[in-house]
C-alpha positions, 0 to 999 in steps of 0.5 A, spaced: 533 457 669 532 450 669 527 450 674 523 454 670 524 449 664 521 444 669 515 448 671 514 449 663 514 441 661 510 439 667 505 444 665 505 442 658 504 434 660 498 436 665 494 440 659 496 434 654 493 429 659 487 433 661 485 434 654 483 427 653 479 426 659 472 430 661 473 431 669 467 428 673 467 434 677 465 438 671 459 433 670 457 433 678 458 425 678 461 422 684 466 418 680 471 420 674 469 417 667 473 418 661 469 421 656 471 423 649 470 431 649 468 430 641 464 424 638 462 424 631 457 419 627 456 419 619 450 416 616 449 415 609 442 415 605 444 409 601 450 404 601 449 403 593 448 408 588 448 409 580 453 414 577 450 421 577 445 419 582 444 424 588 444 421 595 445 424 602 450 424 607 449 426 615 455 428 620 453 429 627 457 431 632 457 432 640 461 436 644 462 437 651 461 444 654 461 445 662 462 451 666 469 449 667 471 447 660 468 448 653 470 443 647 471 448 641 471 444 634 473 447 628 467 447 624 470 450 617 472 443 615 465 441 615 462 446 611 459 444 604 464 449 601 470 446 604 469 439 605 473 434 600 470 427 599 474 426 592 472 422 588 465 424 590 462 431 589 458 435 594 452 438 590 449 442 596 449 442 604 446 445 610 447 446 617 441 444 622 440 448 629 444 445 635 441 441 640 443 441 647 442 435 652 445 436 659 453 438 658 452 435 651 451 440 645 450 436 638 451 439 631 449 436 625 451 437 617 447 434 611 450 434 604 447 432 598 453 427 594 454 424 587 459 421 584 460 422 576 466 417 573 464 411 568 470 407 571 467 406 577 462 401 575 461 395 579 466 397 585 466 399 592 469 406 593 470 409 599 468 416 602 474 418 605 475 419 612 474 426 615 478 429 620 476 435 625 480 439 629 478 441 636 481 444 642 479 445 649 478 451 653 478 452 660 476 457 664 480 460 670 478 464 676 479 471 673 474 470 667 479 469 662 480 462 658 486 458 657 486 454 650 489 447 650 493 444 644 490 442 637 487 435 637 484 431 631 478 427 631 478 422 625 471 419 622 473 412 618 472 412 611 465 408 609 465 404 602 459 405 598 457 400 592 457 404 585 452 400 580 452 400 573 445 398 571 439 398 576 432 395 574 427 401 574 422 397 579 428 396 584 426 398 591 431 394 596 437 398 594 435 405 597 435 405 605 431 410 609 434 416 610 436 418 617 432 423 621 435 430 621 435 435 627 431 439 622 426 434 620 425 433 628 424 440 629 419 441 623 415 436 626 415 438 633 413 445 631 407 442 627 405 438 633 405 444 637 401 448 633 396 442 632 395 442 640 394 449 640 389 449 635 385 443 638 385 447 645 382 453 642 377 449 638 376 445 645 375 452 649 370 454 643 366 448 643 366 448 651 363 455 650 358 454 645 356 448 650 355 452 656 351 457 652 346 452 649 345 449 657 344 456 659 339 457 653 336 450 655 335 452 662 332 459 660 327 455 656 325 450 661 324 455 667 321 460 663 322 468 663 325 470 669 326 477 672 333 478 669 331 476 662 326 482 662 331 487 665 330 494 663 335 497 658 340 502 661 338 509 661 345 510 657 342 505 651 336 509 651 339 515 650 344 513 645 338 510 641 334 517 641 341 520 639 342 515 633 335 517 631 336 524 631 342 524 627 339 520 622 333 525 621 338 531 621 341 527 615 334 525 612 331 532 612 337 535 609 336 531 603 329 530 603 326 536 607 321 536 613 315 531 612 309 529 618 313 522 618 320 526 620 316 530 625 313 524 628 320 520 629 323 527 632 317 527 637 318 520 639 326 521 640 325 527 644 320 524 649 325 518 650 331 524 651 326 527 656 324 521 660 332 520 661 332 527 663 327 527 668 328 520 670 321 518 669 319 511 666 320 508 659 316 503 656 319 497 653 315 492 649 317 486 645 316 486 638 315 480 634 318 479 627 314 483 621 310 487 626 310 494 623 312 501 627 307 505 631 307 512 632 311 515 638 315 508 638 323 507 637 325 500 636 332 497 638 335 490 637 338 487 644 341 480 645 348 478 643 346 471 640 339 471 639 337 478 637 330 481 639 327 487 637 324 492 643 319 498 642 321 504 646 316 509 648 315 515 653 309 519 656 313 526 656 310 533 654 312 540 654 308 541 660 311 536 664 318 539 663 316 546 665 314 543 671 320 540 673 324 546 671 320 550 676 321 545 681 329 545 680 329 553 679 326 553 686 330 549 689 337 551 686 337 557 681 344 555 679 342 548 677 346 546 670 341 542 668 336 547 667 339 549 660 338 542 658 331 542 660 329 549 657 332 547 650 328 540 650 322 544 652 323 549 646 324 543 642 317 540 644 313 546 643 316 547 636 315 540 633 308 539 637 306 545 633 309 542 627 305 535 628 299 537 630 297 544 627 292 544 622 296 547 616 304 546 619 305 553 621 312 552 623 317 554 618 322 548 616 328 553 618 326 553 625 325 546 626 332 545 623 335 549 628 331 546 634 333 539 631 341 541 631 340 545 638 337 539 641 342 534 638 347 537 642 343 537 648 342 529 647 349 528 646 350 531 653 345 527 656 348 521 653 355 522 657 351 524 663 347 517 663 353 513 663 354 509 669 361 512 672 358 519 671 352 517 674 356 514 680 360 520 680 355 525 680 351 522 686 357 522 690 358 529 689 351 531 690 352 527 697 358 531 699 355 537 697 349 535 701 353 533 707 357 540 707 351 544 707 348 540 713 355 542 716 355 549 714 348 550 717 349 547 723 
């Protein structure tokens, strides 16, 4: 029984001695240094105030937190709702986010304080001392913690002068307020935001500079083959589809007329050229230049928009010859249906455009237009670069297989 009591007394003494020292092993230092586990500072926004005048008081504390031990303060005593500063009155307060620096964790409270007492004029009144309780928790090998006994940290009182009369233009009685964690954090956020905005503007400026240099190089060297590169077939077919869709809406509202028939033929020629893989003429259009029959205009370029006139020399006879050629080579060719629909549309709209009295009924032209729009949509899909590569790959595999089978 006596040995048990001795062991208990020795354990309590060791814990009491260790609670006043932060071990150097926890800080990874070669020598042991005695450091308070809790340190606090107090700062006043002014050391001389009038009765009823509000001023700020900041309390900043630092505690040590390591893997082996943690200082746990009781911050309830610092809350604006529970702190007692009589005869001073707490008007409001706030707690700022913690700041960490190595093993130290700093926390900060700010209070708005005033004194209302007509008997304190001309006196030095002390803001009372603050007592903060804390204990040290040590972590054991099993993951559990061993709390130490309750300790107290005391902030000394601070005197403050209560003035009765102060000149309105007096400026030397108020000291500059101390810097808070919240103000530092707000300025850091604004600084980071300003850096990001400046970086974005800088990147944008460099981009515009590069475009200007490229444009200057083009002007200096003159036109190059890249600047006069022809439009992709998919873009041409898309322009023809847009024109046919617009004509479908216009004819439903206004009916058919020679202008609409001519525009339909121009779009059909572009679609036919894409289906037959024949050349498409491209001609730059100057500003203010009027449309010519058989042409469709398209705007190209990202920064400097230019108009280009598109046209193609495709007729119903050319499509008929291609149909005969493909049918003789492969009777089951899926493209024959599209070519036949285009040939029928060419016959209808050519007769409507060039017949003496427009003998083609409007209902037939509307039906042919609806049908050919579906054909052009399919052509647009097949004109895309990935689809064309896939089709060429399938065709090469099919050709190789036919040669292997024949051998």
